[in-house]
All heavy atoms as TSV, in Angstrom:
chain	resi	resn	atom	element	x	y	z
A	1	MET	N	N	0.759	-1.114	-0.022
A	1	MET	CA	C	-0.063	-0.022	-0.029
A	1	MET	C	C	0.941	1.206	0.010
A	1	MET	O	O	1.733	1.377	0.807
A	1	MET	CB	C	-0.936	-0.066	1.237
A	1	MET	CG	C	-1.767	1.230	1.302
A	1	MET	SD	S	-2.718	1.177	2.817
A	1	MET	CE	C	-4.296	0.825	2.153
A	2	THR	N	N	0.681	2.122	-0.956
A	2	THR	CA	C	1.470	3.291	-1.029
A	2	THR	C	C	0.624	4.501	-0.620
A	2	THR	O	O	-0.534	4.572	-0.969
A	2	THR	CB	C	2.007	3.578	-2.450
A	2	THR	OG1	O	0.886	3.738	-3.346
A	2	THR	CG2	C	2.872	2.433	-2.915
A	3	THR	N	N	1.262	5.435	0.019
A	3	THR	CA	C	0.541	6.630	0.430
A	3	THR	C	C	1.141	7.788	-0.361
A	3	THR	O	O	2.237	8.077	-0.305
A	3	THR	CB	C	0.632	6.933	1.945
A	3	THR	OG1	O	2.053	7.033	2.209
A	3	THR	CG2	C	0.061	5.821	2.848
A	4	GLU	N	N	0.241	8.324	-1.133
A	4	GLU	CA	C	0.688	9.450	-2.014
A	4	GLU	C	C	0.068	10.697	-1.504
A	4	GLU	O	O	-1.074	10.730	-1.140
A	4	GLU	CB	C	0.223	9.249	-3.481
A	4	GLU	CG	C	0.909	8.072	-4.114
A	4	GLU	CD	C	0.365	7.936	-5.575
A	4	GLU	OE1	O	-0.015	8.972	-6.123
A	4	GLU	OE2	O	0.452	6.901	-6.080
A	5	THR	N	N	0.886	11.744	-1.374
A	5	THR	CA	C	0.403	12.998	-0.858
A	5	THR	C	C	0.053	13.925	-2.102
A	5	THR	O	O	0.846	13.906	-3.047
A	5	THR	CB	C	1.407	13.776	-0.016
A	5	THR	OG1	O	2.584	13.972	-0.764
A	5	THR	CG2	C	1.725	13.015	1.280
A	6	GLN	N	N	-1.109	14.520	-2.143
A	6	GLN	CA	C	-1.463	15.336	-3.200
A	6	GLN	C	C	-0.822	16.693	-3.112
A	6	GLN	O	O	-0.746	17.241	-2.033
A	6	GLN	CB	C	-2.961	15.521	-3.295
A	6	GLN	CG	C	-3.695	14.248	-3.708
A	6	GLN	CD	C	-5.161	14.540	-3.871
A	6	GLN	OE1	O	-5.682	15.527	-3.292
A	6	GLN	NE2	N	-5.843	13.664	-4.582
A	7	GLN	N	N	-0.376	17.198	-4.258
A	7	GLN	CA	C	0.225	18.529	-4.277
A	7	GLN	C	C	-0.987	19.556	-4.154
A	7	GLN	O	O	-2.040	19.332	-4.721
A	7	GLN	CB	C	0.939	18.746	-5.579
A	7	GLN	CG	C	2.172	17.873	-5.762
A	7	GLN	CD	C	3.244	18.354	-4.793
A	7	GLN	OE1	O	3.282	19.453	-4.342
A	7	GLN	NE2	N	4.163	17.481	-4.469
A	8	PRO	N	N	-0.747	20.587	-3.426
A	8	PRO	CA	C	-1.800	21.645	-3.360
A	8	PRO	C	C	-1.971	22.342	-4.663
A	8	PRO	O	O	-0.955	22.549	-5.436
A	8	PRO	CB	C	-1.357	22.567	-2.272
A	8	PRO	CG	C	0.132	22.354	-2.172
A	8	PRO	CD	C	0.388	20.953	-2.604
A	9	THR	N	N	-3.196	22.760	-4.977
A	9	THR	CA	C	-3.469	23.455	-6.212
A	9	THR	C	C	-3.167	25.019	-6.003
A	9	THR	O	O	-3.179	25.394	-4.872
A	9	THR	CB	C	-4.923	23.286	-6.693
A	9	THR	OG1	O	-5.729	23.692	-5.688
A	9	THR	CG2	C	-5.186	21.808	-6.968
A	10	ILE	N	N	-3.019	25.651	-7.096
A	10	ILE	CA	C	-2.670	27.095	-6.975
A	10	ILE	C	C	-3.844	27.865	-6.293
A	10	ILE	O	O	-3.605	28.708	-5.482
A	10	ILE	CB	C	-2.319	27.634	-8.373
A	10	ILE	CG1	C	-1.002	27.144	-8.773
A	10	ILE	CG2	C	-2.298	29.145	-8.316
A	10	ILE	CD1	C	-0.552	27.460	-10.188
A	11	PRO	N	N	-5.060	27.644	-6.636
A	11	PRO	CA	C	-6.150	28.377	-5.962
A	11	PRO	C	C	-6.228	28.096	-4.470
A	11	PRO	O	O	-6.754	28.993	-3.720
A	11	PRO	CB	C	-7.461	27.895	-6.701
A	11	PRO	CG	C	-7.045	27.483	-8.015
A	11	PRO	CD	C	-5.652	26.890	-7.845
A	12	SER	N	N	-5.713	26.984	-3.989
A	12	SER	CA	C	-5.748	26.710	-2.592
A	12	SER	C	C	-4.890	27.676	-1.823
A	12	SER	O	O	-5.052	27.866	-0.585
A	12	SER	CB	C	-5.388	25.252	-2.295
A	12	SER	OG	O	-3.981	25.023	-2.549
A	13	TYR	N	N	-3.888	28.261	-2.384
A	13	TYR	CA	C	-2.998	29.214	-1.819
A	13	TYR	C	C	-3.783	30.503	-1.487
A	13	TYR	O	O	-3.277	31.278	-0.595
A	13	TYR	CB	C	-1.752	29.461	-2.566
A	13	TYR	CG	C	-0.735	28.314	-2.541
A	13	TYR	CD1	C	-0.599	27.550	-3.725
A	13	TYR	CD2	C	-0.042	27.984	-1.425
A	13	TYR	CE1	C	0.301	26.464	-3.662
A	13	TYR	CE2	C	0.852	26.921	-1.415
A	13	TYR	CZ	C	0.948	26.116	-2.575
A	13	TYR	OH	O	1.928	25.085	-2.512
A	14	VAL	N	N	-4.749	30.825	-2.203
A	14	VAL	CA	C	-5.454	32.021	-1.987
A	14	VAL	C	C	-6.216	32.037	-0.619
A	14	VAL	O	O	-6.443	33.089	-0.079
A	14	VAL	CB	C	-6.487	32.344	-3.115
A	14	VAL	CG1	C	-7.306	33.568	-2.862
A	14	VAL	CG2	C	-5.714	32.511	-4.404
A	15	LYS	N	N	-6.499	30.873	-0.073
A	15	LYS	CA	C	-7.190	30.755	1.193
A	15	LYS	C	C	-6.258	31.195	2.342
A	15	LYS	O	O	-6.767	31.532	3.451
A	15	LYS	CB	C	-7.567	29.305	1.485
A	15	LYS	CG	C	-8.622	28.751	0.571
A	15	LYS	CD	C	-8.949	27.335	0.780
A	15	LYS	CE	C	-9.824	26.786	-0.241
A	15	LYS	NZ	N	-10.104	25.335	-0.123
A	16	ASP	N	N	-4.966	31.280	2.079
A	16	ASP	CA	C	-4.084	31.817	3.080
A	16	ASP	C	C	-4.153	33.336	3.141
A	16	ASP	O	O	-4.032	33.970	2.047
A	16	ASP	CB	C	-2.646	31.318	2.687
A	16	ASP	CG	C	-1.613	31.567	3.822
A	16	ASP	OD1	O	-2.064	31.631	5.008
A	16	ASP	OD2	O	-0.491	31.779	3.486
A	17	ILE	N	N	-4.351	33.930	4.240
A	17	ILE	CA	C	-4.585	35.362	4.354
A	17	ILE	C	C	-3.452	36.255	3.844
A	17	ILE	O	O	-3.647	37.153	3.097
A	17	ILE	CB	C	-4.967	35.740	5.778
A	17	ILE	CG1	C	-6.358	35.046	6.156
A	17	ILE	CG2	C	-5.202	37.231	5.955
A	17	ILE	CD1	C	-6.724	35.233	7.610
A	18	PRO	N	N	-2.120	35.834	4.215
A	18	PRO	CA	C	-1.079	36.751	3.673
A	18	PRO	C	C	-1.045	36.640	2.145
A	18	PRO	O	O	-0.722	37.597	1.463
A	18	PRO	CB	C	0.108	36.110	4.339
A	18	PRO	CG	C	-0.276	35.489	5.559
A	18	PRO	CD	C	-1.667	34.937	5.219
A	19	ASN	N	N	-1.304	35.508	1.542
A	19	ASN	CA	C	-1.301	35.333	0.124
A	19	ASN	C	C	-2.382	36.186	-0.527
A	19	ASN	O	O	-2.254	36.796	-1.591
A	19	ASN	CB	C	-1.414	33.878	-0.351
A	19	ASN	CG	C	-0.160	33.138	-0.060
A	19	ASN	OD1	O	0.944	33.720	0.129
A	19	ASN	ND2	N	-0.284	31.868	-0.004
A	20	PHE	N	N	-3.600	36.207	0.164
A	20	PHE	CA	C	-4.694	37.003	-0.349
A	20	PHE	C	C	-4.308	38.432	-0.337
A	20	PHE	O	O	-4.653	39.187	-1.316
A	20	PHE	CB	C	-5.972	36.717	0.513
A	20	PHE	CG	C	-7.160	37.524	0.029
A	20	PHE	CD1	C	-7.816	37.205	-1.081
A	20	PHE	CD2	C	-7.472	38.657	0.652
A	20	PHE	CE1	C	-8.924	37.950	-1.515
A	20	PHE	CE2	C	-8.580	39.415	0.299
A	20	PHE	CZ	C	-9.331	39.067	-0.833
A	21	CYS	N	N	-3.736	38.926	0.713
A	21	CYS	CA	C	-3.235	40.299	0.833
A	21	CYS	C	C	-2.271	40.705	-0.267
A	21	CYS	O	O	-2.330	41.704	-0.911
A	21	CYS	CB	C	-2.612	40.593	2.184
A	21	CYS	SG	S	-3.853	40.698	3.533
A	22	SER	N	N	-1.393	39.748	-0.637
A	22	SER	CA	C	-0.422	39.944	-1.658
A	22	SER	C	C	-1.117	40.061	-3.034
A	22	SER	O	O	-0.804	40.945	-3.810
A	22	SER	CB	C	0.622	38.809	-1.753
A	22	SER	OG	O	1.451	38.855	-0.587
A	23	LEU	N	N	-2.076	39.204	-3.226
A	23	LEU	CA	C	-2.815	39.216	-4.521
A	23	LEU	C	C	-3.644	40.547	-4.660
A	23	LEU	O	O	-3.787	41.093	-5.727
A	23	LEU	CB	C	-3.640	38.000	-4.676
A	23	LEU	CG	C	-2.972	36.710	-4.941
A	23	LEU	CD1	C	-3.929	35.513	-4.875
A	23	LEU	CD2	C	-2.212	36.770	-6.335
A	24	ALA	N	N	-4.272	40.927	-3.522
A	24	ALA	CA	C	-5.030	42.178	-3.582
A	24	ALA	C	C	-4.125	43.378	-3.781
A	24	ALA	O	O	-4.526	44.258	-4.623
A	24	ALA	CB	C	-5.806	42.365	-2.240
A	25	GLY	N	N	-2.906	43.358	-3.264
A	25	GLY	CA	C	-2.003	44.442	-3.527
A	25	GLY	C	C	-1.563	44.461	-4.948
A	25	GLY	O	O	-1.375	45.491	-5.610
A	26	LEU	N	N	-1.312	43.320	-5.533
A	26	LEU	CA	C	-0.980	43.183	-6.971
A	26	LEU	C	C	-2.069	43.685	-7.801
A	26	LEU	O	O	-1.841	44.441	-8.785
A	26	LEU	CB	C	-0.667	41.712	-7.240
A	26	LEU	CG	C	-0.284	41.457	-8.746
A	26	LEU	CD1	C	0.968	42.156	-9.130
A	26	LEU	CD2	C	-0.147	39.974	-8.962
A	27	ALA	N	N	-3.310	43.324	-7.446
A	27	ALA	CA	C	-4.454	43.816	-8.319
A	27	ALA	C	C	-4.485	45.252	-8.202
A	27	ALA	O	O	-4.804	45.991	-9.205
A	27	ALA	CB	C	-5.708	43.136	-7.753
A	28	CYS	N	N	-4.356	45.902	-7.010
A	28	CYS	CA	C	-4.378	47.378	-6.864
A	28	CYS	C	C	-3.267	48.033	-7.713
A	28	CYS	O	O	-3.476	49.108	-8.226
A	28	CYS	CB	C	-4.282	47.775	-5.456
A	28	CYS	SG	S	-5.781	47.450	-4.470
A	29	THR	N	N	-2.084	47.449	-7.685
A	29	THR	CA	C	-1.006	47.931	-8.433
A	29	THR	C	C	-1.267	47.967	-9.970
A	29	THR	O	O	-1.014	48.981	-10.707
A	29	THR	CB	C	0.292	47.193	-8.169
A	29	THR	OG1	O	0.511	47.227	-6.726
A	29	THR	CG2	C	1.470	47.798	-8.895
A	30	VAL	N	N	-1.865	46.884	-10.441
A	30	VAL	CA	C	-2.170	46.736	-11.851
A	30	VAL	C	C	-3.248	47.875	-12.168
A	30	VAL	O	O	-3.165	48.468	-13.230
A	30	VAL	CB	C	-2.649	45.274	-12.230
A	30	VAL	CG1	C	-3.257	45.279	-13.621
A	30	VAL	CG2	C	-1.445	44.390	-12.136
A	31	LEU	N	N	-4.260	47.969	-11.374
A	31	LEU	CA	C	-5.250	48.962	-11.590
A	31	LEU	C	C	-4.663	50.412	-11.549
A	31	LEU	O	O	-5.009	51.265	-12.365
A	31	LEU	CB	C	-6.355	48.893	-10.509
A	31	LEU	CG	C	-7.421	47.896	-10.747
A	31	LEU	CD1	C	-8.344	47.805	-9.498
A	31	LEU	CD2	C	-8.218	48.249	-12.011
A	32	ALA	N	N	-3.744	50.624	-10.717
A	32	ALA	CA	C	-3.004	51.892	-10.628
A	32	ALA	C	C	-2.260	52.196	-11.945
A	32	ALA	O	O	-2.384	53.401	-12.446
A	32	ALA	CB	C	-2.053	51.978	-9.481
A	33	ILE	N	N	-1.700	51.231	-12.412
A	33	ILE	CA	C	-0.892	51.438	-13.784
A	33	ILE	C	C	-1.966	51.681	-14.857
A	33	ILE	O	O	-1.693	52.574	-15.686
A	33	ILE	CB	C	-0.082	50.113	-14.015
A	33	ILE	CG1	C	1.048	50.053	-13.033
A	33	ILE	CG2	C	0.480	50.204	-15.469
A	33	ILE	CD1	C	1.822	48.749	-13.115
A	34	TYR	N	N	-3.008	50.943	-14.896
A	34	TYR	CA	C	-4.066	51.229	-15.859
A	34	TYR	C	C	-4.622	52.573	-15.756
A	34	TYR	O	O	-4.718	53.270	-16.857
A	34	TYR	CB	C	-5.201	50.178	-15.725
A	34	TYR	CG	C	-6.360	50.419	-16.512
A	34	TYR	CD1	C	-6.358	50.210	-17.926
A	34	TYR	CD2	C	-7.536	50.954	-15.897
A	34	TYR	CE1	C	-7.464	50.564	-18.710
A	34	TYR	CE2	C	-8.659	51.187	-16.756
A	34	TYR	CZ	C	-8.577	51.084	-18.079
A	34	TYR	OH	O	-9.661	51.342	-18.891
A	35	PHE	N	N	-4.942	53.076	-14.549
A	35	PHE	CA	C	-5.466	54.477	-14.429
A	35	PHE	C	C	-4.494	55.478	-14.798
A	35	PHE	O	O	-4.832	56.516	-15.326
A	35	PHE	CB	C	-5.963	54.650	-12.964
A	35	PHE	CG	C	-7.220	53.961	-12.728
A	35	PHE	CD1	C	-7.384	53.223	-11.445
A	35	PHE	CD2	C	-8.340	54.039	-13.552
A	35	PHE	CE1	C	-8.598	52.575	-11.197
A	35	PHE	CE2	C	-9.612	53.407	-13.239
A	35	PHE	CZ	C	-9.636	52.677	-12.094
A	36	CYS	N	N	-3.189	55.223	-14.589
A	36	CYS	CA	C	-2.146	56.174	-15.047
A	36	CYS	C	C	-2.072	56.285	-16.596
A	36	CYS	O	O	-1.929	57.323	-17.120
A	36	CYS	CB	C	-0.780	55.786	-14.496
A	36	CYS	SG	S	-0.407	56.352	-12.844
A	37	ILE	N	N	-2.143	55.147	-17.214
A	37	ILE	CA	C	-2.147	55.177	-18.635
A	37	ILE	C	C	-3.298	55.886	-19.234
A	37	ILE	O	O	-3.169	56.602	-20.234
A	37	ILE	CB	C	-2.129	53.587	-19.147
A	37	ILE	CG1	C	-0.783	53.032	-18.827
A	37	ILE	CG2	C	-2.404	53.548	-20.717
A	37	ILE	CD1	C	-0.717	51.584	-19.108
A	38	ILE	N	N	-4.511	55.702	-18.639
A	38	ILE	CA	C	-5.693	56.421	-19.240
A	38	ILE	C	C	-5.812	57.817	-18.715
A	38	ILE	O	O	-6.692	58.552	-19.120
A	38	ILE	CB	C	-6.961	55.573	-19.027
A	38	ILE	CG1	C	-7.374	55.488	-17.553
A	38	ILE	CG2	C	-6.922	54.269	-19.719
A	38	ILE	CD1	C	-8.736	54.910	-17.325
A	39	GLY	N	N	-4.992	58.199	-17.756
A	39	GLY	CA	C	-4.958	59.586	-17.302
A	39	GLY	C	C	-5.852	59.950	-16.093
A	39	GLY	O	O	-6.085	61.093	-15.852
A	40	VAL	N	N	-6.328	58.926	-15.407
A	40	VAL	CA	C	-7.137	59.171	-14.156
A	40	VAL	C	C	-6.231	59.060	-13.021
A	40	VAL	O	O	-6.093	58.021	-12.335
A	40	VAL	CB	C	-8.334	58.202	-14.187
A	40	VAL	CG1	C	-9.279	58.542	-12.966
A	40	VAL	CG2	C	-9.135	58.175	-15.393
A	41	TYR	N	N	-5.532	60.132	-12.678
A	41	TYR	CA	C	-4.455	60.121	-11.724
A	41	TYR	C	C	-4.961	60.042	-10.313
A	41	TYR	O	O	-4.322	59.445	-9.431
A	41	TYR	CB	C	-3.515	61.311	-11.932
A	41	TYR	CG	C	-2.891	61.372	-13.241
A	41	TYR	CD1	C	-3.213	62.323	-14.193
A	41	TYR	CD2	C	-2.027	60.404	-13.679
A	41	TYR	CE1	C	-2.708	62.356	-15.430
A	41	TYR	CE2	C	-1.499	60.352	-14.927
A	41	TYR	CZ	C	-1.794	61.354	-15.795
A	41	TYR	OH	O	-1.257	61.338	-17.060
A	42	ALA	N	N	-6.090	60.614	-10.000
A	42	ALA	CA	C	-6.670	60.510	-8.673
A	42	ALA	C	C	-6.958	59.058	-8.311
A	42	ALA	O	O	-6.670	58.537	-7.185
A	42	ALA	CB	C	-7.910	61.344	-8.539
A	43	ALA	N	N	-7.567	58.272	-9.279
A	43	ALA	CA	C	-7.878	56.895	-9.035
A	43	ALA	C	C	-6.652	56.090	-8.931
A	43	ALA	O	O	-6.463	55.163	-8.057
A	43	ALA	CB	C	-8.735	56.344	-10.115
A	44	ALA	N	N	-5.586	56.492	-9.700
A	44	ALA	CA	C	-4.323	55.771	-9.661
A	44	ALA	C	C	-3.655	55.919	-8.315
A	44	ALA	O	O	-3.140	54.956	-7.688
A	44	ALA	CB	C	-3.381	56.258	-10.692
A	45	MET	N	N	-3.759	57.113	-7.698
A	45	MET	CA	C	-3.162	57.391	-6.416
A	45	MET	C	C	-3.860	56.560	-5.286
A	45	MET	O	O	-3.301	56.057	-4.441
A	45	MET	CB	C	-3.263	58.886	-6.113
A	45	MET	CG	C	-2.387	59.318	-5.009
A	45	MET	SD	S	-0.631	58.964	-5.356
A	45	MET	CE	C	0.085	58.979	-3.890
A	46	ILE	N	N	-5.243	56.510	-5.366
A	46	ILE	CA	C	-5.953	55.767	-4.500
A	46	ILE	C	C	-5.646	54.303	-4.461
A	46	ILE	O	O	-5.464	53.650	-3.509
A	46	ILE	CB	C	-7.474	55.995	-4.631
A	46	ILE	CG1	C	-7.898	57.373	-4.275
A	46	ILE	CG2	C	-8.350	55.022	-3.877
A	46	ILE	CD1	C	-9.294	57.804	-4.696
A	47	CYS	N	N	-5.508	53.757	-5.723
A	47	CYS	CA	C	-5.047	52.344	-5.901
A	47	CYS	C	C	-3.679	52.102	-5.307
A	47	CYS	O	O	-3.422	51.074	-4.763
A	47	CYS	CB	C	-5.080	51.934	-7.360
A	47	CYS	SG	S	-6.827	51.744	-7.937
A	48	MET	N	N	-2.754	53.018	-5.464
A	48	MET	CA	C	-1.356	52.865	-4.982
A	48	MET	C	C	-1.385	52.869	-3.451
A	48	MET	O	O	-0.724	52.134	-2.761
A	48	MET	CB	C	-0.477	53.944	-5.512
A	48	MET	CG	C	-0.043	53.710	-6.927
A	48	MET	SD	S	0.641	51.989	-7.209
A	48	MET	CE	C	1.971	51.990	-6.120
A	49	ILE	N	N	-2.288	53.695	-2.861
A	49	ILE	CA	C	-2.420	53.725	-1.373
A	49	ILE	C	C	-2.962	52.352	-0.872
A	49	ILE	O	O	-2.414	51.848	0.122
A	49	ILE	CB	C	-3.268	54.919	-0.899
A	49	ILE	CG1	C	-2.531	56.234	-1.155
A	49	ILE	CG2	C	-3.704	54.770	0.586
A	49	ILE	CD1	C	-3.399	57.482	-0.981
A	50	TRP	N	N	-3.914	51.845	-1.612
A	50	TRP	CA	C	-4.457	50.516	-1.199
A	50	TRP	C	C	-3.350	49.470	-1.356
A	50	TRP	O	O	-3.337	48.519	-0.532
A	50	TRP	CB	C	-5.679	50.239	-2.066
A	50	TRP	CG	C	-6.947	50.766	-1.371
A	50	TRP	CD1	C	-7.609	51.846	-1.888
A	50	TRP	CD2	C	-7.550	50.354	-0.198
A	50	TRP	NE1	N	-8.676	52.119	-0.996
A	50	TRP	CE2	C	-8.637	51.233	0.100
A	50	TRP	CE3	C	-7.294	49.419	0.794
A	50	TRP	CZ2	C	-9.482	51.098	1.093
A	50	TRP	CZ3	C	-8.107	49.292	1.833
A	50	TRP	CH2	C	-9.252	50.140	2.078
A	51	ALA	N	N	-2.633	49.533	-2.467
A	51	ALA	CA	C	-1.590	48.568	-2.699
A	51	ALA	C	C	-0.495	48.582	-1.609
A	51	ALA	O	O	-0.081	47.509	-1.054
A	51	ALA	CB	C	-0.844	48.844	-4.015
A	52	VAL	N	N	-0.061	49.759	-1.087
A	52	VAL	CA	C	0.790	49.890	0.011
A	52	VAL	C	C	0.194	49.340	1.297
A	52	VAL	O	O	0.840	48.644	2.037
A	52	VAL	CB	C	1.304	51.320	0.166
A	52	VAL	CG1	C	2.057	51.531	1.440
A	52	VAL	CG2	C	2.162	51.770	-0.971
A	53	THR	N	N	-1.015	49.636	1.466
A	53	THR	CA	C	-1.812	49.137	2.679
A	53	THR	C	C	-1.840	47.609	2.737
A	53	THR	O	O	-1.604	46.990	3.691
A	53	THR	CB	C	-3.264	49.751	2.765
A	53	THR	OG1	O	-3.179	51.142	2.771
A	53	THR	CG2	C	-3.962	49.262	3.992
A	54	PHE	N	N	-2.183	47.013	1.577
A	54	PHE	CA	C	-2.215	45.596	1.457
A	54	PHE	C	C	-0.793	44.929	1.704
A	54	PHE	O	O	-0.656	43.900	2.276
A	54	PHE	CB	C	-2.814	45.036	0.143
A	54	PHE	CG	C	-4.303	45.060	0.148
A	54	PHE	CD1	C	-4.976	45.834	-0.801
A	54	PHE	CD2	C	-5.059	44.424	1.058
A	54	PHE	CE1	C	-6.348	45.856	-0.870
A	54	PHE	CE2	C	-6.417	44.479	0.985
A	54	PHE	CZ	C	-7.106	45.195	0.049
A	55	ASP	N	N	0.206	45.624	1.155
A	55	ASP	CA	C	1.589	45.145	1.415
A	55	ASP	C	C	1.934	45.183	2.835
A	55	ASP	O	O	2.534	44.241	3.369
A	55	ASP	CB	C	2.572	45.952	0.499
A	55	ASP	CG	C	3.946	45.392	0.560
A	55	ASP	OD1	O	4.076	44.174	0.371
A	55	ASP	OD2	O	4.909	46.161	0.777
A	56	TRP	N	N	1.568	46.252	3.489
A	56	TRP	CA	C	1.854	46.354	4.950
A	56	TRP	C	C	1.094	45.343	5.690
A	56	TRP	O	O	1.663	44.699	6.630
A	56	TRP	CB	C	1.479	47.761	5.456
A	56	TRP	CG	C	1.584	47.894	6.943
A	56	TRP	CD1	C	2.643	48.140	7.698
A	56	TRP	CD2	C	0.471	47.832	7.804
A	56	TRP	NE1	N	2.297	48.221	8.900
A	56	TRP	CE2	C	0.940	48.031	9.094
A	56	TRP	CE3	C	-0.896	47.621	7.645
A	56	TRP	CZ2	C	0.138	48.080	10.223
A	56	TRP	CZ3	C	-1.711	47.649	8.752
A	56	TRP	CH2	C	-1.157	47.858	10.079
A	57	ALA	N	N	-0.177	45.178	5.390
A	57	ALA	CA	C	-0.969	44.137	6.075
A	57	ALA	C	C	-0.490	42.713	5.831
A	57	ALA	O	O	-0.529	41.869	6.689
A	57	ALA	CB	C	-2.426	44.226	5.591
A	58	ASP	N	N	0.030	42.423	4.625
A	58	ASP	CA	C	0.575	41.183	4.291
A	58	ASP	C	C	1.690	40.766	5.297
A	58	ASP	O	O	1.731	39.700	5.834
A	58	ASP	CB	C	0.997	41.152	2.843
A	58	ASP	CG	C	1.831	39.898	2.480
A	58	ASP	OD1	O	1.577	38.857	3.064
A	58	ASP	OD2	O	2.692	40.011	1.657
A	59	GLY	N	N	2.663	41.746	5.433
A	59	GLY	CA	C	3.727	41.473	6.302
A	59	GLY	C	C	3.310	41.302	7.706
A	59	GLY	O	O	3.806	40.464	8.519
A	60	LEU	N	N	2.380	42.149	8.227
A	60	LEU	CA	C	1.889	42.075	9.557
A	60	LEU	C	C	1.247	40.713	9.837
A	60	LEU	O	O	1.469	40.080	10.836
A	60	LEU	CB	C	0.984	43.252	9.822
A	60	LEU	CG	C	0.391	43.462	11.174
A	60	LEU	CD1	C	1.559	43.779	12.208
A	60	LEU	CD2	C	-0.619	44.482	11.235
A	61	VAL	N	N	0.325	40.431	8.985
A	61	VAL	CA	C	-0.447	39.076	9.130
A	61	VAL	C	C	0.489	37.911	9.089
A	61	VAL	O	O	0.405	36.912	9.842
A	61	VAL	CB	C	-1.546	39.024	8.151
A	61	VAL	CG1	C	-2.246	37.622	8.187
A	61	VAL	CG2	C	-2.655	40.053	8.340
A	62	ALA	N	N	1.507	37.882	8.154
A	62	ALA	CA	C	2.424	36.795	8.060
A	62	ALA	C	C	3.247	36.637	9.280
A	62	ALA	O	O	3.547	35.470	9.723
A	62	ALA	CB	C	3.353	37.065	6.853
A	63	ARG	N	N	3.587	37.720	9.994
A	63	ARG	CA	C	4.365	37.685	11.176
A	63	ARG	C	C	3.489	37.089	12.344
A	63	ARG	O	O	3.969	36.429	13.227
A	63	ARG	CB	C	4.954	38.968	11.620
A	63	ARG	CG	C	6.282	39.234	10.992
A	63	ARG	CD	C	6.951	40.534	11.369
A	63	ARG	NE	N	6.895	41.442	10.281
A	63	ARG	CZ	C	6.240	42.540	10.190
A	63	ARG	NH1	N	5.711	43.025	11.236
A	63	ARG	NH2	N	6.264	43.266	9.130
A	64	ILE	N	N	2.265	37.501	12.375
A	64	ILE	CA	C	1.332	37.105	13.446
A	64	ILE	C	C	0.981	35.595	13.355
A	64	ILE	O	O	0.851	34.897	14.339
A	64	ILE	CB	C	0.097	37.974	13.412
A	64	ILE	CG1	C	0.409	39.324	13.832
A	64	ILE	CG2	C	-0.987	37.414	14.308
A	64	ILE	CD1	C	-0.697	40.395	13.770
A	65	MET	N	N	0.825	35.162	12.075
A	65	MET	CA	C	0.396	33.779	11.893
A	65	MET	C	C	1.477	32.820	12.199
A	65	MET	O	O	2.625	33.072	11.787
A	65	MET	CB	C	-0.094	33.562	10.401
A	65	MET	CG	C	-1.495	34.227	10.193
A	65	MET	SD	S	-2.077	33.916	8.580
A	65	MET	CE	C	-2.416	32.175	8.659
A	66	LYS	N	N	1.122	31.734	12.793
A	66	LYS	CA	C	2.172	30.694	13.063
A	66	LYS	C	C	2.046	29.581	11.987
A	66	LYS	O	O	0.975	29.102	11.743
A	66	LYS	CB	C	1.935	30.088	14.497
A	66	LYS	CG	C	1.952	31.121	15.594
A	66	LYS	CD	C	3.335	31.645	15.837
A	66	LYS	CE	C	3.320	32.489	17.041
A	66	LYS	NZ	N	4.294	33.534	16.946
A	67	GLY	N	N	3.155	29.175	11.523
A	67	GLY	CA	C	3.155	28.020	10.563
A	67	GLY	C	C	2.950	28.589	9.193
A	67	GLY	O	O	2.641	28.046	8.265
């Protein structure tokens, strides 16, 4: 009898809160770049503030979580 461990799928990593914060920060950064290209600088600035906030939260949550 062999015991095989299944590899985790990529979407399963999103369930991890620090990974979710990283992905949200990435999405905000991409939106900020898009808004800069089309010339909506106020929205780009708001997205960048959210991206920095998610990056900060990512590090904070990762340090708090064990394992």
